[in-house]
Structures are given as C-alpha cells and as structure tokens.
PDB file of N, CA, C and O in Angstrom:
ATOM      1  N   MET A   1       1.144 -18.614   2.146  1.00  0.00           N
ATOM      2  CA  MET A   1       1.074 -18.054   3.671  1.00  0.00           C
ATOM      3  C   MET A   1      -0.461 -16.906   3.678  1.00  0.00           C
ATOM      4  O   MET A   1      -1.408 -17.203   4.406  1.00  0.00           O
ATOM      5  N   PHE A   2      -0.496 -16.003   3.045  1.00  0.00           N
ATOM      6  CA  PHE A   2      -1.960 -15.031   2.963  1.00  0.00           C
ATOM      7  C   PHE A   2      -2.541 -15.549   1.530  1.00  0.00           C
ATOM      8  O   PHE A   2      -1.893 -16.026   0.598  1.00  0.00           O
ATOM      9  N   ARG A   3      -4.112 -15.293   1.627  1.00  0.00           N
ATOM     10  CA  ARG A   3      -4.872 -15.248   0.143  1.00  0.00           C
ATOM     11  C   ARG A   3      -4.498 -13.798   0.013  1.00  0.00           C
ATOM     12  O   ARG A   3      -4.238 -12.914   0.829  1.00  0.00           O
ATOM     13  N   LYS A   4      -4.565 -13.867  -1.374  1.00  0.00           N
ATOM     14  CA  LYS A   4      -4.347 -12.094  -2.212  1.00  0.00           C
ATOM     15  C   LYS A   4      -5.870 -11.852  -2.131  1.00  0.00           C
ATOM     16  O   LYS A   4      -6.729 -12.646  -2.514  1.00  0.00           O
ATOM     17  N   ASN A   5      -6.124 -10.374  -1.456  1.00  0.00           N
ATOM     18  CA  ASN A   5      -7.257  -9.773  -1.669  1.00  0.00           C
ATOM     19  C   ASN A   5      -6.904  -8.899  -2.044  1.00  0.00           C
ATOM     20  O   ASN A   5      -7.421  -7.963  -1.435  1.00  0.00           O
ATOM     21  N   GLU A   6      -6.007  -8.471  -3.046  1.00  0.00           N
ATOM     22  CA  GLU A   6      -5.874  -7.270  -3.937  1.00  0.00           C
ATOM     23  C   GLU A   6      -5.954  -7.469  -4.931  1.00  0.00           C
ATOM     24  O   GLU A   6      -5.631  -8.619  -5.226  1.00  0.00           O
ATOM     25  N   GLY A   7      -6.399  -6.588  -6.066  1.00  0.00           N
ATOM     26  CA  GLY A   7      -6.233  -6.890  -7.589  1.00  0.00           C
ATOM     27  C   GLY A   7      -5.218  -5.969  -8.241  1.00  0.00           C
ATOM     28  O   GLY A   7      -4.828  -5.026  -7.551  1.00  0.00           O
ATOM     29  N   THR A   8      -4.742  -6.100  -9.447  1.00  0.00           N
ATOM     30  CA  THR A   8      -3.733  -5.904  -9.942  1.00  0.00           C
ATOM     31  C   THR A   8      -3.714  -3.919  -9.996  1.00  0.00           C
ATOM     32  O   THR A   8      -2.732  -3.262  -9.647  1.00  0.00           O
ATOM     33  N   ILE A   9      -4.850  -3.393 -10.439  1.00  0.00           N
ATOM     34  CA  ILE A   9      -4.800  -2.056 -10.111  1.00  0.00           C
ATOM     35  C   ILE A   9      -4.793  -1.551  -8.714  1.00  0.00           C
ATOM     36  O   ILE A   9      -4.242  -0.456  -8.833  1.00  0.00           O
ATOM     37  N   ASP A  10      -5.056  -1.695  -7.585  1.00  0.00           N
ATOM     38  CA  ASP A  10      -5.367  -1.610  -6.633  1.00  0.00           C
ATOM     39  C   ASP A  10      -4.057  -1.439  -6.030  1.00  0.00           C
ATOM     40  O   ASP A  10      -3.588  -0.497  -5.392  1.00  0.00           O
ATOM     41  N   ARG A  11      -3.441  -2.860  -6.465  1.00  0.00           N
ATOM     42  CA  ARG A  11      -1.763  -3.016  -6.408  1.00  0.00           C
ATOM     43  C   ARG A  11      -0.872  -1.962  -6.784  1.00  0.00           C
ATOM     44  O   ARG A  11      -0.125  -1.225  -6.140  1.00  0.00           O
ATOM     45  N   ILE A  12      -1.167  -2.093  -8.073  1.00  0.00           N
ATOM     46  CA  ILE A  12      -0.018  -0.631  -8.978  1.00  0.00           C
ATOM     47  C   ILE A  12      -0.459   0.757  -8.195  1.00  0.00           C
ATOM     48  O   ILE A  12       0.419   1.613  -8.092  1.00  0.00           O
ATOM     49  N   LEU A  13      -1.678   1.018  -7.671  1.00  0.00           N
ATOM     50  CA  LEU A  13      -2.007   2.354  -6.949  1.00  0.00           C
ATOM     51  C   LEU A  13      -1.006   2.421  -6.086  1.00  0.00           C
ATOM     52  O   LEU A  13      -0.145   3.300  -6.050  1.00  0.00           O
ATOM     53  N   ARG A  14      -1.179   0.899  -4.936  1.00  0.00           N
ATOM     54  CA  ARG A  14      -0.676   1.371  -3.662  1.00  0.00           C
ATOM     55  C   ARG A  14       0.860   1.712  -3.610  1.00  0.00           C
ATOM     56  O   ARG A  14       1.417   2.597  -2.961  1.00  0.00           O
ATOM     57  N   VAL A  15       1.607   0.414  -4.797  1.00  0.00           N
ATOM     58  CA  VAL A  15       2.797   1.172  -4.692  1.00  0.00           C
ATOM     59  C   VAL A  15       3.172   2.476  -5.151  1.00  0.00           C
ATOM     60  O   VAL A  15       3.883   3.190  -4.444  1.00  0.00           O
ATOM     61  N   VAL A  16       2.855   2.762  -6.010  1.00  0.00           N
ATOM     62  CA  VAL A  16       2.886   3.999  -6.734  1.00  0.00           C
ATOM     63  C   VAL A  16       2.808   5.338  -5.454  1.00  0.00           C
ATOM     64  O   VAL A  16       3.610   6.259  -5.303  1.00  0.00           O
ATOM     65  N   ILE A  17       1.535   5.033  -4.648  1.00  0.00           N
ATOM     66  CA  ILE A  17       1.518   5.891  -3.284  1.00  0.00           C
ATOM     67  C   ILE A  17       2.529   5.814  -2.661  1.00  0.00           C
ATOM     68  O   ILE A  17       3.297   6.762  -2.505  1.00  0.00           O
ATOM     69  N   GLY A  18       2.700   4.640  -2.187  1.00  0.00           N
ATOM     70  CA  GLY A  18       3.784   4.307  -1.312  1.00  0.00           C
ATOM     71  C   GLY A  18       5.306   4.482  -1.648  1.00  0.00           C
ATOM     72  O   GLY A  18       6.094   4.439  -0.703  1.00  0.00           O
ATOM     73  N   VAL A  19       5.784   4.677  -2.927  1.00  0.00           N
ATOM     74  CA  VAL A  19       6.635   5.103  -3.551  1.00  0.00           C
ATOM     75  C   VAL A  19       6.635   6.756  -3.476  1.00  0.00           C
ATOM     76  O   VAL A  19       7.429   7.330  -2.732  1.00  0.00           O
ATOM     77  N   ALA A  20       5.850   7.360  -4.159  1.00  0.00           N
ATOM     78  CA  ALA A  20       5.575   8.725  -3.822  1.00  0.00           C
ATOM     79  C   ALA A  20       5.708   9.230  -2.339  1.00  0.00           C
ATOM     80  O   ALA A  20       6.229  10.316  -2.082  1.00  0.00           O
ATOM     81  N   LEU A  21       5.274   8.496  -1.501  1.00  0.00           N
ATOM     82  CA  LEU A  21       5.256   9.228   0.168  1.00  0.00           C
ATOM     83  C   LEU A  21       6.767   8.820   0.222  1.00  0.00           C
ATOM     84  O   LEU A  21       7.346   9.893   0.388  1.00  0.00           O
ATOM     85  N   LEU A  22       7.410   8.138   0.185  1.00  0.00           N
ATOM     86  CA  LEU A  22       8.793   7.890   0.721  1.00  0.00           C
ATOM     87  C   LEU A  22       9.933   8.774  -0.150  1.00  0.00           C
ATOM     88  O   LEU A  22      11.091   8.996   0.203  1.00  0.00           O
ATOM     89  N   ILE A  23       9.268   9.218  -1.399  1.00  0.00           N
ATOM     90  CA  ILE A  23      10.678   9.767  -2.135  1.00  0.00           C
ATOM     91  C   ILE A  23      10.272  10.983  -1.539  1.00  0.00           C
ATOM     92  O   ILE A  23      11.184  11.773  -1.780  1.00  0.00           O
ATOM     93  N   GLY A  24       9.078  11.758  -0.661  1.00  0.00           N
ATOM     94  CA  GLY A  24       8.664  13.040  -0.694  1.00  0.00           C
ATOM     95  C   GLY A  24       9.187  12.984   0.770  1.00  0.00           C
ATOM     96  O   GLY A  24       9.363  14.109   1.238  1.00  0.00           O
ATOM     97  N   PHE A  25       9.512  11.838   1.706  1.00  0.00           N
ATOM     98  CA  PHE A  25      10.222  12.061   2.918  1.00  0.00           C
ATOM     99  C   PHE A  25      11.690  12.171   2.809  1.00  0.00           C
ATOM    100  O   PHE A  25      12.363  12.749   3.662  1.00  0.00           O
ATOM    101  N   LEU A  26      12.242  11.550   1.632  1.00  0.00           N
ATOM    102  CA  LEU A  26      13.612  12.096   1.093  1.00  0.00           C
ATOM    103  C   LEU A  26      13.863  13.136   0.935  1.00  0.00           C
ATOM    104  O   LEU A  26      14.866  13.590   1.485  1.00  0.00           O
ATOM    105  N   VAL A  27      12.983  14.016   0.043  1.00  0.00           N
ATOM    106  CA  VAL A  27      13.280  15.474  -0.246  1.00  0.00           C
ATOM    107  C   VAL A  27      12.465  16.362   0.453  1.00  0.00           C
ATOM    108  O   VAL A  27      12.103  17.432  -0.036  1.00  0.00           O
ATOM    109  N   ALA A  28      12.171  16.003   1.505  1.00  0.00           N
ATOM    110  CA  ALA A  28      10.878  17.018   2.564  1.00  0.00           C
ATOM    111  C   ALA A  28      12.619  17.689   3.256  1.00  0.00           C
ATOM    112  O   ALA A  28      13.756  17.223   3.185  1.00  0.00           O
ATOM    113  N   PRO A  29      12.090  18.869   3.845  1.00  0.00           N
ATOM    114  CA  PRO A  29      13.501  19.419   4.549  1.00  0.00           C
ATOM    115  C   PRO A  29      13.514  18.616   5.963  1.00  0.00           C
ATOM    116  O   PRO A  29      12.618  17.847   6.311  1.00  0.00           O
ATOM    117  N   ALA A  30      14.481  18.871   6.594  1.00  0.00           N
ATOM    118  CA  ALA A  30      14.681  18.132   7.677  1.00  0.00           C
ATOM    119  C   ALA A  30      13.721  18.492   8.837  1.00  0.00           C
ATOM    120  O   ALA A  30      12.950  17.819   9.520  1.00  0.00           O
ATOM    121  N   GLU A  31      14.073  19.874   8.803  1.00  0.00           N
ATOM    122  CA  GLU A  31      13.324  20.695   9.726  1.00  0.00           C
ATOM    123  C   GLU A  31      11.536  20.784   9.514  1.00  0.00           C
ATOM    124  O   GLU A  31      10.915  21.502  10.298  1.00  0.00           O
ATOM    125  N   ALA A  32      10.825  20.065   8.490  1.00  0.00           N
ATOM    126  CA  ALA A  32       9.355  20.140   8.236  1.00  0.00           C
ATOM    127  C   ALA A  32       8.937  19.082   8.891  1.00  0.00           C
ATOM    128  O   ALA A  32       9.224  17.895   8.736  1.00  0.00           O
ATOM    129  N   GLY A  33       7.807  19.925  10.095  1.00  0.00           N
ATOM    130  CA  GLY A  33       7.215  18.768  10.735  1.00  0.00           C
ATOM    131  C   GLY A  33       6.185  17.851  10.116  1.00  0.00           C
ATOM    132  O   GLY A  33       5.734  17.037  10.921  1.00  0.00           O
ATOM    133  N   TYR A  34       5.726  17.780   8.962  1.00  0.00           N
ATOM    134  CA  TYR A  34       4.843  16.531   8.728  1.00  0.00           C
ATOM    135  C   TYR A  34       5.904  15.494   7.772  1.00  0.00           C
ATOM    136  O   TYR A  34       5.518  14.568   7.058  1.00  0.00           O
ATOM    137  N   ARG A  35       7.343  15.937   7.983  1.00  0.00           N
ATOM    138  CA  ARG A  35       8.044  14.649   7.177  1.00  0.00           C
ATOM    139  C   ARG A  35       8.355  13.513   7.966  1.00  0.00           C
ATOM    140  O   ARG A  35       9.135  12.693   7.482  1.00  0.00           O
ATOM    141  N   PRO A  36       7.856  13.307   9.166  1.00  0.00           N
ATOM    142  CA  PRO A  36       7.931  11.611   9.685  1.00  0.00           C
ATOM    143  C   PRO A  36       6.511  10.971   9.074  1.00  0.00           C
ATOM    144  O   PRO A  36       6.550   9.778   8.774  1.00  0.00           O
ATOM    145  N   TRP A  37       5.239  11.712   8.871  1.00  0.00           N
ATOM    146  CA  TRP A  37       4.476  11.504   8.549  1.00  0.00           C
ATOM    147  C   TRP A  37       4.426  10.665   7.243  1.00  0.00           C
ATOM    148  O   TRP A  37       3.638   9.721   7.185  1.00  0.00           O
ATOM    149  N   LEU A  38       5.010  10.882   6.481  1.00  0.00           N
ATOM    150  CA  LEU A  38       5.271  10.719   5.123  1.00  0.00           C
ATOM    151  C   LEU A  38       5.842   9.093   5.280  1.00  0.00           C
ATOM    152  O   LEU A  38       5.446   8.240   4.485  1.00  0.00           O
ATOM    153  N   LEU A  39       6.600   8.826   6.145  1.00  0.00           N
ATOM    154  CA  LEU A  39       6.811   7.271   6.455  1.00  0.00           C
ATOM    155  C   LEU A  39       5.662   6.071   6.040  1.00  0.00           C
ATOM    156  O   LEU A  39       5.632   4.909   5.634  1.00  0.00           O
ATOM    157  N   ILE A  40       4.688   7.240   6.453  1.00  0.00           N
ATOM    158  CA  ILE A  40       3.379   6.167   5.828  1.00  0.00           C
ATOM    159  C   ILE A  40       3.169   5.464   5.018  1.00  0.00           C
ATOM    160  O   ILE A  40       2.313   4.587   4.895  1.00  0.00           O
ATOM    161  N   GLY A  41       4.136   5.887   4.251  1.00  0.00           N
ATOM    162  CA  GLY A  41       4.081   5.241   2.612  1.00  0.00           C
ATOM    163  C   GLY A  41       4.607   3.576   2.718  1.00  0.00           C
ATOM    164  O   GLY A  41       4.630   2.742   1.814  1.00  0.00           O
ATOM    165  N   ILE A  42       4.993   3.433   4.092  1.00  0.00           N
ATOM    166  CA  ILE A  42       5.895   2.151   4.108  1.00  0.00           C
ATOM    167  C   ILE A  42       4.335   1.121   3.908  1.00  0.00           C
ATOM    168  O   ILE A  42       4.259   0.255   3.036  1.00  0.00           O
ATOM    169  N   ILE A  43       3.485   1.351   4.634  1.00  0.00           N
ATOM    170  CA  ILE A  43       2.316   0.257   4.445  1.00  0.00           C
ATOM    171  C   ILE A  43       1.415   0.459   3.487  1.00  0.00           C
ATOM    172  O   ILE A  43       0.383  -0.139   3.793  1.00  0.00           O
ATOM    173  N   PRO A  44       1.326   0.953   2.588  1.00  0.00           N
ATOM    174  CA  PRO A  44       0.762   0.725   0.860  1.00  0.00           C
ATOM    175  C   PRO A  44       2.105   0.161   0.388  1.00  0.00           C
ATOM    176  O   PRO A  44       1.897  -0.881  -0.232  1.00  0.00           O
ATOM    177  N   LEU A  45       3.170   0.412   0.442  1.00  0.00           N
ATOM    178  CA  LEU A  45       4.037   0.073  -0.711  1.00  0.00           C
ATOM    179  C   LEU A  45       3.982  -1.562  -0.086  1.00  0.00           C
ATOM    180  O   LEU A  45       3.705  -2.467  -0.874  1.00  0.00           O
ATOM    181  N   ALA A  46       4.214  -1.824   1.125  1.00  0.00           N
ATOM    182  CA  ALA A  46       4.253  -3.023   1.468  1.00  0.00           C
ATOM    183  C   ALA A  46       2.993  -3.796   1.269  1.00  0.00           C
ATOM    184  O   ALA A  46       3.063  -4.891   0.712  1.00  0.00           O
ATOM    185  N   THR A  47       2.173  -3.460   1.558  1.00  0.00           N
ATOM    186  CA  THR A  47       0.461  -4.052   1.190  1.00  0.00           C
ATOM    187  C   THR A  47       0.810  -4.424  -0.515  1.00  0.00           C
ATOM    188  O   THR A  47       1.028  -5.568  -0.913  1.00  0.00           O
ATOM    189  N   GLY A  48       0.807  -3.508  -1.165  1.00  0.00           N
ATOM    190  CA  GLY A  48       1.191  -3.607  -2.440  1.00  0.00           C
ATOM    191  C   GLY A  48       1.936  -4.440  -3.422  1.00  0.00           C
ATOM    192  O   GLY A  48       1.684  -4.589  -4.618  1.00  0.00           O
ATOM    193  N   LEU A  49       2.790  -4.902  -2.791  1.00  0.00           N
ATOM    194  CA  LEU A  49       3.953  -5.778  -2.827  1.00  0.00           C
ATOM    195  C   LEU A  49       3.133  -7.543  -2.710  1.00  0.00           C
ATOM    196  O   LEU A  49       2.924  -8.495  -3.462  1.00  0.00           O
ATOM    197  N   ILE A  50       2.850  -7.100  -1.038  1.00  0.00           N
ATOM    198  CA  ILE A  50       2.789  -8.466  -0.881  1.00  0.00           C
ATOM    199  C   ILE A  50       1.444  -9.038  -1.826  1.00  0.00           C
ATOM    200  O   ILE A  50       1.414 -10.170  -2.308  1.00  0.00           O
ATOM    201  N   GLY A  51       0.239  -7.916  -1.999  1.00  0.00           N
ATOM    202  CA  GLY A  51      -1.326  -8.224  -2.542  1.00  0.00           C
ATOM    203  C   GLY A  51      -2.312  -8.689  -1.079  1.00  0.00           C
ATOM    204  O   GLY A  51      -3.446  -9.133  -1.257  1.00  0.00           O
ATOM    205  N   TRP A  52      -1.889  -8.570  -0.024  1.00  0.00           N
ATOM    206  CA  TRP A  52      -2.582  -8.610   0.773  1.00  0.00           C
ATOM    207  C   TRP A  52      -2.694  -7.639   1.649  1.00  0.00           C
ATOM    208  O   TRP A  52      -1.671  -7.485   2.315  1.00  0.00           O
ATOM    209  N   CYS A  53      -3.887  -6.659   1.986  1.00  0.00           N
ATOM    210  CA  CYS A  53      -3.777  -5.998   2.982  1.00  0.00           C
ATOM    211  C   CYS A  53      -4.894  -6.263   4.574  1.00  0.00           C
ATOM    212  O   CYS A  53      -6.121  -6.248   4.479  1.00  0.00           O
ATOM    213  N   PRO A  54      -4.377  -6.422   5.528  1.00  0.00           N
ATOM    214  CA  PRO A  54      -4.894  -6.812   6.861  1.00  0.00           C
ATOM    215  C   PRO A  54      -6.817  -6.175   6.909  1.00  0.00           C
ATOM    216  O   PRO A  54      -7.873  -6.698   7.265  1.00  0.00           O
ATOM    217  N   ALA A  55      -6.431  -4.827   6.342  1.00  0.00           N
ATOM    218  CA  ALA A  55      -7.863  -3.929   6.270  1.00  0.00           C
ATOM    219  C   ALA A  55      -9.221  -4.752   5.557  1.00  0.00           C
ATOM    220  O   ALA A  55     -10.385  -4.893   5.931  1.00  0.00           O
ATOM    221  N   TYR A  56      -8.530  -5.174   4.458  1.00  0.00           N
ATOM    222  CA  TYR A  56      -9.578  -5.973   3.920  1.00  0.00           C
ATOM    223  C   TYR A  56      -9.929  -7.227   3.957  1.00  0.00           C
ATOM    224  O   TYR A  56     -10.981  -7.623   3.454  1.00  0.00           O
ATOM    225  N   SER A  57      -8.946  -8.111   4.655  1.00  0.00           N
ATOM    226  CA  SER A  57      -9.677  -9.070   5.099  1.00  0.00           C
ATOM    227  C   SER A  57     -10.227  -9.178   6.630  1.00  0.00           C
ATOM    228  O   SER A  57     -10.751 -10.257   6.908  1.00  0.00           O
ATOM    229  N   ILE A  58     -10.175  -8.245   7.604  1.00  0.00           N
ATOM    230  CA  ILE A  58     -11.226  -7.803   8.621  1.00  0.00           C
ATOM    231  C   ILE A  58     -12.673  -7.487   8.054  1.00  0.00           C
ATOM    232  O   ILE A  58     -13.631  -8.179   8.399  1.00  0.00           O
ATOM    233  N   PHE A  59     -12.817  -6.352   7.119  1.00  0.00           N
ATOM    234  CA  PHE A  59     -14.005  -6.425   6.181  1.00  0.00           C
ATOM    235  C   PHE A  59     -14.797  -7.212   5.278  1.00  0.00           C
ATOM    236  O   PHE A  59     -15.989  -7.114   4.986  1.00  0.00           O
ATOM    237  N   GLY A  60     -13.607  -8.286   4.760  1.00  0.00           N
ATOM    238  CA  GLY A  60     -14.148  -9.289   3.951  1.00  0.00           C
ATOM    239  C   GLY A  60     -14.276  -8.446   3.001  1.00  0.00           C
ATOM    240  O   GLY A  60     -15.357  -8.440   2.414  1.00  0.00           O
ATOM    241  N   ILE A  61     -13.207  -7.489   2.576  1.00  0.00           N
ATOM    242  CA  ILE A  61     -13.385  -6.899   0.806  1.00  0.00           C
ATOM    243  C   ILE A  61     -12.151  -7.552   0.002  1.00  0.00           C
ATOM    244  O   ILE A  61     -11.021  -7.708   0.466  1.00  0.00           O
ATOM    245  N   LYS A  62     -12.479  -7.820  -0.982  1.00  0.00           N
ATOM    246  CA  LYS A  62     -11.231  -8.291  -2.265  1.00  0.00           C
ATOM    247  C   LYS A  62     -11.150  -7.739  -3.548  1.00  0.00           C
ATOM    248  O   LYS A  62     -12.148  -8.074  -4.187  1.00  0.00           O
ATOM    249  N   THR A  63     -10.540  -7.174  -4.072  1.00  0.00           N
ATOM    250  CA  THR A  63     -10.529  -6.427  -4.982  1.00  0.00           C
ATOM    251  C   THR A  63      -9.446  -7.240  -6.380  1.00  0.00           C
ATOM    252  O   THR A  63      -8.718  -6.774  -7.257  1.00  0.00           O
ATOM    253  N   CYS A  64      -9.793  -8.448  -6.024  1.00  0.00           N
ATOM    254  CA  CYS A  64      -8.855  -9.301  -7.118  1.00  0.00           C
ATOM    255  C   CYS A  64     -10.048 -10.148  -7.700  1.00  0.00           C
ATOM    256  O   CYS A  64     -11.190 -10.279  -7.259  1.00  0.00           O
ATOM    257  N   ARG A  65      -9.540 -10.606  -8.651  1.00  0.00           N
ATOM    258  CA  ARG A  65     -10.664 -11.809  -9.800  1.00  0.00           C
ATOM    259  C   ARG A  65     -10.608 -12.995  -8.832  1.00  0.00           C
ATOM    260  O   ARG A  65      -9.681 -13.426  -8.146  1.00  0.00           O
ATOM    261  N   MET A  66     -12.053 -13.449  -9.004  1.00  0.00           N
ATOM    262  CA  MET A  66     -11.810 -14.985  -7.852  1.00  0.00           C
ATOM    263  C   MET A  66     -11.602 -16.156  -9.613  1.00  0.00           C
ATOM    264  O   MET A  66     -12.132 -16.130 -10.723  1.00  0.00           O
ATOM    265  N   LYS A  67     -10.993 -16.654  -9.223  1.00  0.00           N
ATOM    266  CA  LYS A  67     -11.270 -18.016 -10.093  1.00  0.00           C
ATOM    267  C   LYS A  67     -12.652 -18.736  -9.767  1.00  0.00           C
ATOM    268  O   LYS A  67     -13.268 -18.829  -8.705  1.00  0.00           O
ATOM    269  N   GLU A  68     -12.865 -19.107 -10.758  1.00  0.00           N
ATOM    270  CA  GLU A  68     -14.016 -19.657 -10.903  1.00  0.00           C
ATOM    271  C   GLU A  68     -13.909 -21.601 -10.957  1.00  0.00           C
ATOM    272  O   GLU A  68     -13.064 -22.153 -11.662  1.00  0.00           O
ATOM    273  N   SER A  69     -14.936 -22.413 -10.071  1.00  0.00           N
ATOM    274  CA  SER A  69     -14.479 -23.522  -9.881  1.00  0.00           C
ATOM    275  C   SER A  69     -15.011 -24.542 -10.563  1.00  0.00           C
ATOM    276  O   SER A  69     -14.579 -25.684 -10.402  1.00  0.00           O
TER     277      SER A  69
END
C-alpha cells in the first residue's frame, strides 16, 4: 500500500514514545488539563507500527535503508 519510509530505530522510538504517552493518558488524573493532549501518542504509535509517515512523504525524508538494485 505505502512504501516504508522509516528505519528500524525511528520505528522503535516512535512506538516507545507513543506507548509512553498513552500510558501517561491512562495514569494521569481525570481532572488534569493536559490529559487529552497525551492522546497525541496515537500518531507516533500508529506510524511506528505501519512504518510509513505522511510528513516524511511530503518532505521527501526517508530514514530506512535503501536496497541497491
């Protein structure tokens, strides 16, 4: 479907950061004003799991190794 444009380290960091933010959402007090902002962790988690970042595509960035033909 989409060409991967994220390298292994990039993907691992995105998944770790995404999971950390979502765990923060779950453990933050309900009355905390910043709590909804922690849901932003869905984005790095999803892009890390898929291996494709739309922003990277727009700007032509690739952190994955290219196969030589």
